[in-house]
C-alpha positions as CSV (number, residue, x, y, z in Angstrom):
1,M,23.2,-2.6,-12.8
2,V,22.2,-5.4,-15.3
3,S,18.7,-6.1,-17.4
4,V,18.4,-9.6,-17.9
5,I,15.7,-9.9,-20.7
6,I,14.1,-12.9,-21.7
7,V,11.8,-13.6,-24.7
8,N,9.3,-16.4,-23.9
9,Y,7.5,-18.2,-27.2
10,H,5.8,-21.6,-26.0
11,V,8.8,-22.5,-23.5
12,R,7.6,-22.2,-20.2
13,K,9.7,-24.8,-19.1
14,E,12.2,-23.6,-20.2
15,L,11.9,-21.0,-19.4
16,S,11.3,-21.3,-15.6
17,A,14.9,-23.1,-15.5
18,C,16.3,-20.0,-17.1
19,I,15.3,-17.9,-14.2
20,E,16.2,-20.6,-11.8
21,S,19.6,-20.7,-13.0
22,I,20.1,-16.6,-13.4
23,I,18.6,-16.7,-9.3
24,S,21.0,-19.7,-7.8
25,S,23.9,-17.8,-9.6
26,K,23.5,-15.1,-7.5
27,P,25.1,-13.0,-8.7
28,K,26.9,-10.0,-6.7
29,T,26.1,-7.4,-9.7
30,P,22.9,-6.4,-9.3
31,Y,20.2,-7.6,-11.5
32,K,16.8,-7.2,-12.7
33,I,15.2,-9.8,-15.0
34,I,12.7,-9.0,-17.7
35,V,10.2,-11.5,-19.5
36,V,8.6,-10.8,-22.7
37,D,5.7,-12.6,-23.3
38,N,5.2,-13.4,-26.9
39,D,2.7,-16.2,-26.1
40,E,-0.7,-14.4,-26.0
41,E,-2.8,-17.0,-25.9
42,K,-1.0,-18.8,-23.0
43,S,0.1,-16.3,-20.4
44,I,2.2,-17.6,-17.7
45,R,1.9,-13.9,-15.9
46,K,0.2,-16.1,-12.8
47,E,3.3,-18.7,-12.9
48,L,5.7,-16.1,-13.1
49,Q,3.9,-13.9,-10.0
50,K,4.2,-17.0,-7.8
51,R,7.3,-18.7,-8.6
52,F,9.0,-15.5,-8.9
53,P,7.5,-12.4,-7.9
54,K,10.9,-10.1,-8.7
55,V,10.2,-10.7,-12.2
56,I,9.4,-8.1,-14.7
57,Y,6.1,-9.1,-16.9
58,I,6.0,-8.1,-20.2
59,P,2.4,-9.8,-21.9
60,N,3.7,-8.2,-25.8
61,A,2.0,-8.9,-29.1
62,N,4.0,-11.6,-31.5
63,K,5.6,-9.2,-33.5
64,G,9.1,-11.6,-33.5
65,F,12.1,-11.5,-31.7
66,G,13.7,-8.6,-32.2
67,Q,10.6,-6.8,-31.4
68,G,10.1,-9.1,-28.7
69,N,13.7,-7.9,-26.7
70,N,13.0,-3.9,-28.7
71,A,9.8,-4.3,-25.9
72,G,12.7,-5.2,-22.8
73,A,15.0,-3.1,-23.6
74,M,13.0,-0.1,-23.3
75,R,11.9,-1.5,-19.8
76,A,15.1,-2.2,-18.7
77,K,16.5,0.2,-15.8
78,G,20.4,-1.2,-16.2
79,D,23.4,-0.3,-17.1
80,Y,24.2,-3.2,-18.7
81,L,21.5,-5.2,-21.0
82,F,22.0,-9.2,-21.4
83,F,19.8,-10.5,-23.8
84,L,18.9,-14.3,-22.9
85,N,17.1,-17.1,-24.6
86,P,14.9,-18.8,-22.7
87,D,16.3,-22.7,-23.3
88,T,19.9,-20.9,-21.8
89,K,21.2,-21.9,-18.0
90,L,23.9,-19.5,-16.3
91,L,26.7,-21.6,-14.8
92,N,29.7,-19.9,-12.6
93,N,28.2,-16.6,-12.1
94,N,27.9,-15.4,-15.8
95,I,26.6,-12.4,-15.3
96,D,29.8,-11.0,-13.0
97,I,32.4,-12.4,-15.1
98,L,30.4,-10.6,-18.1
99,I,30.5,-7.4,-16.2
100,D,34.0,-7.6,-14.7
101,F,34.7,-8.0,-18.1
102,L,33.3,-5.2,-19.9
103,N,34.5,-3.0,-17.2
104,N,37.9,-3.7,-17.8
């Protein structure tokens, strides 16, 4: 299993596109998406739960990008951690390509 960790801060639109790209790539490798929300004032919890109910949401005091990634890693259950910026879009089944590379 792969835990995909994304730290959000003021990028609601880009984050949604990132999550959609992961889901639409339909990886064969089991995965979980973890969103660490560093934007305390404009919580995206309700929007994420409505559009992407399987996404794990972690509210987080903004102590920086690195700490946000660490908070996501602490909740991760996968054998592999895949850190993505929220403005990233996956193409060509990147998760499976990554796992195949790591396993060989």
